[in-house]
N, C-alpha and C positions, 0 to 999 in steps of 0.2 A: 456689343452684348456677348457675354460668355455663355456658351451652351454647355450644359453639364447633364449628368444623369439625374432624372427626376423620378420621384415615386419611392416605393418601398424597396428595401434590399431583398434579394432573393433568400428564401428560407433554406437554412442549412440544418440538417439533423445533428443532434448531439451524439457523441460516441456512447456506446452502451457500457453499462457498469460491468465490471468483471469481479464483483465481490463473491460470486458463487465459487470462484477458484480458491478462496481463502477458507472454505469449510471442507472438512473431510468426514465422510460417513463411515464409522467403524461399528458394524453390527447394528445395534439399536441406538447408538450414541451419535451425536453430531459434535465433532471436535473442531474448534477454531484454531487457526494458526496464531502465531505469537502476535500480541497486540502491545501498544505503547503503554508503558508503566505510568507515565505522566498524564496522558490524555484519557486513558480508560479503554474499556473493551470495544468501543465503537471505531477506534482508529487502529488499523493494522500497520505493521512494520514492513517496509520494502526490503526485499532480499537483494543484496549485491554480493559479489564473490567473497568478500571478506568481512562484511558487516550487515547489521540490520539497522534501518534508518526510518525515522518518523518525519514525514514531510510537513507536518503541522507544527511541531514544537522543536524540530531538529535534534531529537534525541538519537544517540547512536550506541549500538552494542557491537563489539568486535568479535567475530566468530573464532578466529584463530587463537585468541587468548583463552576462550572458553574450552576449546578442544585440548589445549596444552594443560589446563588445570585438571580436566577429567583424566587425562593420561597419567598425570603425576600421582593421583590418588590411588 
């Protein structure tokens, strides 16, 4: 007879949400960081060194191209 662990698995706490980092308070206004164009205002974009990325729909915006466009104008 094989002996194994019986009973419930030990409880593990879920990691805390870090959504509070995506909001900035400027005076009396609350400003949100950039959100996904396809998914809507509830889904924020992840910042990498050269792009913004949505983990839900895989939308990407490249930052270096945007900076070059602004400098050209």
